[in-house]
C-alpha positions as CSV (number, residue, x, y, z in Angstrom):
1,X,-29.2,-68.6,31.6
2,X,-27.5,-69.0,28.3
3,X,-29.1,-72.4,27.8
4,X,-32.6,-70.9,28.2
5,X,-31.7,-68.2,25.6
6,X,-30.4,-70.8,23.3
7,X,-33.5,-72.9,23.7
8,X,-35.7,-69.9,23.1
9,X,-33.8,-69.1,19.9
10,X,-34.1,-72.6,18.6
11,X,-37.8,-72.7,19.3
12,X,-38.2,-69.3,17.5
13,X,-36.4,-70.8,14.5
14,X,-38.7,-73.8,14.4
15,X,-41.7,-71.6,14.8
16,X,-40.6,-69.5,11.8
17,X,-40.2,-72.7,9.7
18,X,-43.7,-73.7,10.8
19,X,-45.1,-70.3,9.7
20,X,-43.6,-70.8,6.2
21,X,-45.4,-74.2,5.9
22,X,-48.6,-72.7,7.1
23,X,-48.3,-70.0,4.5
24,X,-47.7,-72.5,1.7
25,X,-50.9,-73.1,-0.3
26,X,-49.7,-76.3,-1.8
27,X,-49.8,-77.9,1.7
28,X,-53.2,-79.4,2.4
29,X,-55.5,-77.6,4.8
30,X,-55.5,-80.3,7.4
31,X,-51.7,-80.4,7.5
32,X,-51.5,-76.6,7.8
33,X,-54.1,-76.8,10.6
34,X,-52.0,-79.4,12.5
35,X,-48.8,-77.3,12.0
36,X,-50.6,-74.2,13.2
37,X,-51.8,-76.1,16.3
38,X,-48.2,-77.4,16.9
39,X,-46.9,-73.8,16.6
40,X,-49.5,-72.7,19.2
41,X,-48.2,-75.3,21.6
42,X,-44.6,-74.3,20.9
43,X,-45.3,-70.6,21.3
44,X,-47.4,-71.0,24.5
45,X,-45.7,-69.6,27.6
46,X,-48.1,-71.4,30.0
47,X,-46.2,-74.7,30.2
48,X,-42.7,-76.0,30.7
49,X,-40.6,-76.1,27.5
50,X,-40.5,-79.9,27.4
51,X,-44.3,-80.1,27.6
52,X,-44.6,-77.5,24.8
53,X,-42.1,-79.4,22.6
54,X,-43.8,-82.8,23.3
55,X,-47.2,-81.4,22.4
56,X,-45.9,-79.9,19.2
57,X,-44.3,-83.2,18.2
58,X,-47.6,-85.0,18.9
59,X,-49.5,-82.6,16.7
60,X,-47.0,-82.8,13.8
61,X,-46.4,-86.5,14.0
62,X,-50.0,-87.2,13.2
63,X,-49.7,-85.6,9.8
64,X,-46.1,-86.4,8.9
65,X,-47.1,-89.3,6.7
66,X,-50.2,-87.8,5.1
67,X,-50.5,-89.1,1.6
68,X,-51.6,-85.7,0.3
69,X,-48.5,-83.9,1.6
70,X,-46.3,-82.7,-1.3
71,X,-42.8,-84.1,-1.2
72,X,-41.0,-80.8,-0.5
73,X,-43.4,-80.1,2.4
74,X,-43.0,-83.6,3.8
75,X,-39.2,-83.0,3.9
76,X,-39.8,-79.8,5.8
77,X,-42.2,-81.5,8.2
78,X,-39.7,-84.2,8.9
79,X,-37.0,-81.6,9.4
80,X,-39.1,-79.8,11.9
81,X,-39.9,-83.0,13.7
82,X,-36.2,-83.9,13.8
83,X,-35.4,-80.4,15.3
84,X,-38.1,-80.8,17.9
85,X,-36.9,-84.3,18.9
86,X,-33.4,-83.0,19.3
87,X,-34.6,-80.2,21.5
88,X,-36.6,-82.7,23.6
89,X,-33.7,-85.1,24.1
90,X,-31.4,-82.2,24.7
91,X,-33.6,-80.6,27.4
């Protein structure tokens, strides 16, 4: 059971980081939209955790190299992707 609680805590942390990016007006609208979509996948309780994580990775990966993404936001996006990947491989 502790492992499930730990996973839920990590997902909640990633979700909060996504919220911060979505609220940043310097981030292009298409990027915020993709992050919001990924957050929706991650927060969904209808699917298994690995499916939710994979869907979130897919949504964010598509915008991770967007040329309009400010450098500080790009670093945050890569950090979120890294955290999601580690959850996926750790599951």
